[in-house]
C-alpha positions as CSV (number, residue, x, y, z in Angstrom):
1,M,128.5,-131.4,-85.6
2,S,127.3,-134.7,-84.6
3,T,124.1,-133.9,-84.5
4,Q,124.1,-132.3,-88.1
5,M,125.9,-135.6,-89.4
6,S,123.3,-138.1,-87.8
7,S,120.7,-135.6,-89.2
8,A,122.2,-136.2,-92.4
9,S,122.9,-139.8,-92.2
10,T,119.6,-140.7,-91.3
11,S,117.7,-138.3,-93.9
12,D,117.6,-141.2,-96.6
13,F,116.1,-143.6,-94.1
14,A,112.9,-145.4,-95.0
15,F,111.2,-148.2,-92.8
16,P,110.0,-150.9,-94.1
17,V,106.3,-150.8,-94.3
18,A,104.3,-153.7,-94.1
19,A,102.5,-155.1,-97.2
20,R,99.0,-155.0,-96.0
21,Y,99.8,-150.9,-95.4
22,A,101.6,-150.8,-98.6
23,G,100.3,-148.1,-101.2
24,M,98.1,-146.4,-98.0
25,A,100.2,-143.2,-97.4
26,S,97.0,-141.3,-97.2
27,S,93.4,-142.4,-96.9
28,P,89.8,-141.2,-97.5
29,L,89.3,-141.1,-93.7
30,K,92.4,-138.6,-93.3
31,D,91.7,-136.7,-96.5
32,I,88.1,-135.9,-95.1
33,F,89.4,-134.3,-92.2
34,S,92.2,-132.4,-94.4
35,L,89.2,-130.8,-96.5
36,A,87.0,-130.4,-93.3
37,A,89.8,-128.1,-91.6
38,R,90.1,-125.7,-94.6
39,P,88.1,-122.3,-94.0
40,D,87.9,-122.0,-97.9
41,V,86.0,-125.0,-98.6
42,V,82.4,-125.7,-97.5
43,S,83.0,-129.3,-97.1
44,F,80.0,-132.1,-97.3
45,A,83.3,-134.8,-97.1
46,G,82.8,-135.8,-93.8
47,G,80.2,-137.1,-91.4
48,I,81.1,-134.4,-88.9
49,P,78.5,-132.9,-86.2
50,D,78.1,-129.4,-86.1
51,P,80.0,-128.4,-82.5
52,S,77.2,-126.0,-81.7
53,L,74.9,-128.7,-81.2
54,F,76.9,-130.6,-78.7
55,A,75.6,-130.9,-74.6
56,L,78.8,-129.0,-73.6
57,E,77.4,-128.2,-70.1
58,D,75.8,-131.5,-69.0
59,I,79.4,-133.3,-70.4
60,A,81.5,-130.7,-68.6
61,E,79.4,-131.1,-65.5
62,C,79.9,-134.9,-65.8
63,Y,83.3,-135.2,-66.3
64,D,83.7,-132.4,-63.4
65,W,81.8,-135.1,-61.2
66,V,83.9,-137.9,-62.4
67,L,87.0,-136.3,-61.8
68,R,86.2,-134.8,-57.8
69,E,84.4,-138.0,-57.1
70,R,85.8,-141.1,-58.9
71,G,88.8,-139.0,-59.4
72,T,91.8,-141.5,-58.5
73,R,90.1,-144.3,-60.2
74,A,89.2,-142.3,-63.4
75,L,92.7,-141.8,-63.6
76,Q,94.0,-145.2,-63.1
77,Y,94.2,-147.9,-65.6
78,G,90.9,-149.9,-66.1
79,V,90.0,-153.4,-67.4
80,S,89.9,-154.7,-70.7
81,E,86.2,-155.8,-71.0
82,G,85.2,-151.6,-70.4
83,E,84.2,-150.2,-66.5
84,A,81.4,-152.1,-64.9
85,E,78.8,-148.3,-64.8
86,L,79.5,-148.1,-68.4
87,R,78.5,-151.8,-69.5
88,E,75.5,-151.5,-67.4
89,Q,74.6,-148.3,-69.0
90,A,75.0,-150.0,-72.3
91,A,73.0,-153.0,-71.7
92,R,70.4,-150.7,-70.2
93,R,70.4,-148.9,-73.6
94,L,70.7,-152.0,-76.1
95,S,67.7,-153.7,-73.9
96,R,65.1,-151.3,-75.4
97,E,66.0,-153.2,-78.8
98,L,67.4,-156.6,-78.0
99,P,67.6,-158.3,-74.4
100,T,71.1,-157.5,-73.1
101,D,72.9,-158.0,-70.0
102,A,76.3,-156.3,-68.8
103,S,78.5,-159.0,-69.3
104,Q,77.5,-159.2,-72.9
105,I,79.3,-155.8,-73.6
106,R,82.8,-155.1,-74.6
107,V,83.6,-151.4,-74.3
108,T,86.2,-149.9,-77.4
109,S,86.9,-146.4,-78.2
110,G,84.4,-145.4,-80.8
111,S,83.1,-148.2,-83.5
112,Q,85.8,-147.6,-85.4
113,E,88.0,-149.6,-82.8
114,G,85.2,-152.1,-82.6
115,L,85.3,-153.0,-85.9
116,F,89.7,-153.9,-85.8
117,V,89.0,-155.5,-82.7
118,A,86.5,-157.7,-84.4
119,A,88.7,-158.3,-87.1
120,E,91.4,-159.1,-85.0
121,A,89.6,-161.8,-83.1
122,L,87.5,-163.1,-86.3
123,I,90.0,-162.6,-89.5
124,E,92.6,-165.0,-91.0
125,P,94.4,-163.9,-93.9
126,G,92.6,-164.5,-97.1
127,D,89.5,-164.9,-95.6
128,V,86.6,-163.8,-97.4
129,V,84.3,-160.9,-96.1
130,L,81.1,-159.8,-97.7
131,V,79.9,-156.3,-97.7
132,E,77.2,-154.4,-99.0
133,S,78.0,-152.5,-102.2
134,P,78.8,-149.9,-101.5
135,T,79.7,-149.7,-97.8
136,Y,81.8,-147.7,-95.0
137,L,85.2,-146.9,-96.4
138,A,87.1,-147.4,-93.0
139,A,85.8,-151.0,-92.6
140,V,87.2,-152.0,-95.6
141,Q,90.5,-150.6,-94.3
142,A,89.7,-152.5,-91.0
143,F,89.2,-155.9,-92.8
144,A,92.2,-155.4,-95.6
145,V,94.7,-154.9,-93.3
146,H,94.2,-158.4,-91.5
147,G,94.3,-160.3,-94.9
148,A,90.4,-160.1,-95.8
149,R,89.3,-160.3,-99.2
150,M,86.1,-158.2,-99.5
151,V,83.1,-158.8,-101.7
152,G,80.6,-156.5,-102.7
153,V,77.1,-157.8,-102.7
154,E,74.6,-156.1,-104.8
155,T,72.0,-153.8,-103.1
156,D,68.6,-151.4,-104.2
157,D,67.4,-148.5,-102.3
158,G,66.3,-150.9,-99.7
159,G,69.8,-152.5,-98.8
160,V,71.6,-155.3,-99.4
161,L,69.2,-158.1,-101.5
162,P,68.8,-161.1,-100.0
163,D,69.2,-163.7,-103.4
164,A,72.6,-162.0,-103.8
165,L,73.8,-162.6,-100.4
166,D,72.5,-165.9,-100.4
167,A,74.1,-166.6,-103.9
168,A,77.5,-164.9,-102.9
169,I,77.9,-166.7,-99.9
170,R,77.9,-169.9,-101.9
171,A,80.2,-168.7,-104.2
172,H,82.2,-167.2,-101.6
173,H,81.9,-169.1,-98.2
174,P,82.7,-166.1,-96.1
175,R,84.1,-165.9,-92.9
176,L,81.3,-163.8,-91.8
177,V,79.4,-161.2,-93.3
178,Y,79.3,-157.0,-92.8
179,L,76.2,-154.9,-93.1
180,I,75.0,-151.4,-91.9
181,P,71.1,-151.8,-92.2
182,T,69.8,-148.7,-90.6
183,F,70.8,-145.0,-92.7
184,Q,73.8,-146.6,-94.2
185,N,77.1,-144.9,-94.3
186,P,77.5,-143.6,-97.2
187,T,73.9,-144.3,-99.1
188,G,71.8,-143.4,-96.0
189,R,69.5,-146.4,-97.0
190,S,67.2,-148.3,-94.4
191,M,66.4,-152.2,-94.4
192,S,63.1,-152.5,-94.0
193,A,61.9,-154.8,-91.0
194,E,60.8,-157.5,-93.8
195,R,64.3,-157.2,-95.5
196,R,66.2,-157.4,-92.5
197,A,64.0,-160.8,-91.7
198,Q,65.1,-161.9,-95.0
199,V,68.6,-161.3,-94.5
200,A,68.9,-163.0,-91.0
201,D,66.7,-166.2,-93.0
202,V,70.0,-166.2,-95.5
203,L,72.4,-166.2,-92.6
204,R,70.7,-168.5,-90.3
205,R,70.5,-171.3,-93.0
206,H,74.3,-170.6,-93.8
207,D,75.5,-170.8,-90.5
208,V,77.4,-167.6,-91.6
209,P,77.9,-164.6,-88.7
210,L,77.1,-161.2,-88.9
211,I,78.8,-158.1,-87.6
212,E,76.3,-155.3,-87.6
213,D,77.2,-152.0,-87.5
214,D,74.9,-149.3,-86.0
215,P,76.1,-146.2,-85.1
216,Y,73.6,-143.8,-86.6
217,G,70.0,-146.3,-86.1
218,E,68.8,-143.7,-83.1
219,L,69.3,-140.4,-85.8
220,S,65.5,-140.9,-87.3
221,F,63.9,-138.1,-88.7
222,D,60.5,-139.3,-88.8
223,G,60.3,-141.1,-85.0
224,E,60.6,-144.8,-86.9
225,R,62.7,-146.9,-85.0
226,F,64.4,-149.9,-86.6
227,A,64.7,-153.2,-84.8
228,P,68.5,-155.0,-85.0
229,I,68.9,-157.8,-87.7
230,A,70.5,-159.1,-84.4
231,S,66.9,-159.3,-82.5
232,E,65.5,-161.5,-85.5
233,P,64.7,-165.3,-84.0
234,G,68.5,-166.6,-83.4
235,M,70.5,-163.8,-84.5
236,S,71.3,-162.5,-81.2
237,S,74.4,-165.4,-80.8
238,R,75.7,-165.1,-84.4
239,T,75.9,-161.3,-84.2
240,L,78.3,-158.5,-83.1
241,L,76.2,-155.7,-82.6
242,M,78.5,-152.4,-82.8
243,K,77.6,-148.9,-81.4
244,S,78.7,-145.7,-81.0
245,M,78.2,-142.1,-78.9
246,S,80.5,-140.5,-81.1
247,K,77.0,-139.9,-83.3
248,L,74.7,-139.1,-80.2
249,M,76.9,-137.4,-77.4
250,S,80.1,-136.4,-79.0
251,P,83.1,-138.0,-81.2
252,G,85.8,-136.7,-79.2
253,V,84.9,-138.9,-76.3
254,R,85.9,-142.3,-78.4
255,I,83.3,-144.5,-76.7
256,G,81.5,-147.0,-78.2
257,W,80.7,-150.7,-77.4
258,I,80.3,-154.3,-78.9
259,R,77.6,-156.6,-77.9
260,A,78.4,-160.2,-78.0
261,E,77.5,-164.0,-76.6
262,G,79.4,-166.7,-75.8
263,P,83.4,-167.4,-75.8
264,I,83.3,-165.1,-78.5
265,L,83.0,-162.0,-75.5
266,D,86.8,-163.5,-74.1
267,T,88.8,-163.4,-77.7
268,L,87.2,-160.0,-78.1
269,A,88.8,-158.5,-74.9
270,V,92.0,-160.3,-75.3
271,A,92.3,-158.6,-78.8
272,K,91.1,-155.5,-77.0
273,A,93.8,-155.9,-74.7
274,A,96.3,-156.4,-77.2
275,I,95.6,-153.4,-79.5
276,S,94.9,-150.7,-76.6
277,M,94.7,-152.3,-73.4
278,Q,91.3,-150.4,-72.4
279,S,89.7,-147.3,-73.4
280,S,90.0,-144.3,-71.3
281,V,88.4,-144.7,-67.7
282,V,87.9,-141.1,-67.5
283,D,85.6,-141.0,-70.8
284,Q,83.8,-144.3,-69.9
285,L,83.1,-143.0,-66.3
286,T,81.9,-139.6,-68.2
287,V,79.8,-141.4,-70.6
288,A,78.2,-143.6,-67.7
289,R,77.4,-140.4,-65.3
290,Y,76.4,-138.7,-68.7
291,L,73.6,-141.5,-69.5
292,E,72.5,-142.3,-66.0
293,T,72.0,-138.6,-64.9
294,K,71.0,-136.9,-68.4
295,D,68.5,-137.3,-70.9
296,L,70.2,-138.8,-74.1
297,D,66.7,-138.9,-75.4
298,A,66.0,-135.1,-75.4
299,H,69.3,-134.5,-77.0
300,V,69.3,-136.7,-79.7
301,S,65.9,-135.1,-80.7
302,K,66.9,-131.9,-80.7
303,V,69.8,-132.9,-82.7
304,I,67.2,-134.9,-84.9
305,E,65.2,-131.5,-85.6
306,V,68.3,-129.8,-87.1
307,Y,69.6,-132.7,-88.8
308,R,66.1,-133.1,-90.6
309,E,66.1,-129.3,-91.8
310,R,69.2,-129.8,-93.3
311,R,68.8,-133.0,-94.9
312,D,65.6,-131.0,-96.6
313,A,67.9,-128.2,-97.2
314,M,70.4,-130.0,-99.2
315,A,67.5,-132.1,-101.4
316,R,66.3,-129.2,-102.2
317,A,69.3,-127.2,-103.3
318,L,70.2,-130.5,-105.2
319,T,67.1,-130.3,-107.2
320,G,68.1,-129.2,-110.6
321,R,71.7,-129.0,-109.9
322,L,72.8,-132.7,-111.2
323,P,73.1,-134.2,-114.4
324,E,69.8,-135.5,-116.1
325,G,69.4,-138.9,-114.7
326,A,71.2,-138.8,-111.9
327,H,69.6,-140.3,-108.7
328,V,69.7,-138.9,-105.3
329,T,68.8,-141.2,-102.1
330,R,66.3,-139.1,-99.5
331,P,67.5,-141.0,-96.1
332,Q,65.1,-140.9,-93.0
333,G,67.8,-140.2,-90.7
334,G,71.2,-140.7,-90.2
335,M,74.0,-138.2,-92.1
336,F,74.1,-138.5,-95.5
337,L,73.4,-138.1,-98.8
338,W,74.5,-140.8,-102.0
339,A,74.2,-139.3,-105.6
340,A,75.4,-141.0,-108.5
341,L,75.6,-138.6,-111.8
342,G,75.0,-141.3,-114.1
343,E,77.3,-142.7,-117.2
344,G,80.3,-140.5,-118.4
345,W,80.8,-138.6,-115.1
346,D,83.5,-139.1,-112.6
347,A,83.4,-137.8,-109.1
348,Q,86.9,-138.2,-108.7
349,D,88.1,-136.8,-111.6
350,L,85.3,-133.3,-110.5
351,L,86.9,-133.0,-107.2
352,A,89.6,-130.8,-108.0
353,D,87.3,-128.5,-109.7
354,A,84.9,-128.4,-106.8
355,V,87.4,-127.4,-104.1
356,S,88.7,-125.0,-106.6
357,A,85.4,-123.6,-106.7
358,G,85.4,-123.7,-102.6
359,V,83.2,-127.1,-101.8
360,A,84.1,-130.4,-101.2
361,Y,82.6,-134.3,-101.2
362,L,83.8,-137.7,-100.7
363,P,84.0,-139.5,-104.0
364,G,82.0,-142.8,-104.0
365,W,84.6,-145.2,-105.2
366,S,86.2,-145.7,-102.1
367,F,83.4,-147.2,-101.0
368,F,83.6,-150.0,-102.8
369,A,85.0,-153.1,-102.5
370,E,84.9,-154.0,-105.7
371,D,83.4,-152.7,-109.5
372,A,83.4,-148.7,-107.9
373,D,80.6,-146.8,-109.6
374,R,82.9,-143.7,-110.5
375,S,79.8,-141.6,-111.1
376,T,79.3,-141.5,-107.2
377,M,79.7,-139.3,-104.3
378,R,78.7,-138.9,-100.4
379,L,77.5,-136.0,-99.4
380,S,77.0,-135.1,-95.5
381,F,74.2,-132.8,-94.4
382,V,74.9,-132.3,-90.7
383,T,78.0,-129.7,-90.5
384,H,76.5,-126.5,-92.1
385,S,73.5,-124.8,-91.9
386,P,70.8,-124.6,-94.3
387,E,72.0,-121.1,-95.6
388,V,75.6,-122.5,-96.1
389,I,74.5,-126.1,-97.2
390,A,72.7,-124.1,-100.0
391,D,75.7,-121.7,-100.9
392,G,78.1,-124.9,-101.3
393,V,75.3,-126.7,-103.3
394,G,75.3,-123.7,-105.6
395,R,79.1,-123.7,-106.2
396,L,79.0,-127.5,-106.8
397,G,76.3,-127.4,-109.3
398,E,78.1,-124.7,-111.3
399,V,81.3,-127.1,-111.5
400,I,79.4,-129.7,-112.8
401,A,77.4,-127.0,-115.1
402,R,80.2,-126.4,-116.6
403,R,81.7,-130.0,-117.1
404,G,78.1,-130.6,-118.8
């Protein structure tokens, strides 16, 4: 009886929600995974790696070794900065692009936590953060919940426009700039070496810090590797460079890192401790063992071959199925195509019919900090085989044809 009364008395109770989370009962990221889990829907919505490509045996062997040889340590508390072995391996890998010492690495539970840690360390309510238009939607969320005001900066197929960035800095005096220069999420675009140098020049002249997010840079289909903006003269000390193992090894492991220099390293460690104390020691030591004893580059090369084939399959399937005048990116790496259907189209409005037809994508409006182009959609090509991609794009084409 008392249990029933207690249940009844609390059934109408609602916790007061912080203003920064008002209206966030759902999120595009939550919706992505819901769509991906539906067996009746071919989902192009999420950048979800094909699990058949995971190096399962190698990863299992590394977990076994860690638990057998380092078990008591792996199951104990760790340090907020990250385990020494992983920081050394991360620094070694980063040094191929930018000289890096293990002391300059801070480990995070994936690059998403890295963004939250950086926001916690850097942003005050009311600060302006300049982002590409469009940009990674979860970065917008991470900055927004810390009270930042995002301002979108104009882009073209080569990434953010340096003149537009210069003008936006002069107009808004931002706390920082957030960019994804290589195989950008959501568009797949990459900045040329010349564009990176121009962007670095703008940031140096205005003395504005940069968060450079690079989870996709190693997924290059033609072998071209882009040096990070952080490697430009004078930029390493003013850049937080975010890296992740999610797209290279396994997203479920949830390990990434931030490269930084100077006093901000201590602040990042304090912020990390406040958020999650530490990343999983078991996972950190396993990733370190994997990087030390396995050939990640060889594994990535195999993944790239598959992703390239799937990108081509999606590009072929889309030909002739989108409205006349639609624009589709053709990325040279990464995980995403970006389609702008053109004037008069609303990808959000189209989504319900698409899901009913058994195909899903992510409407592009959620990637804009402001002035969203509602005709846009993000399509990930990495999860499904070419045959499934052709079938899913065919269903999408039929929906568009009925609306046209």
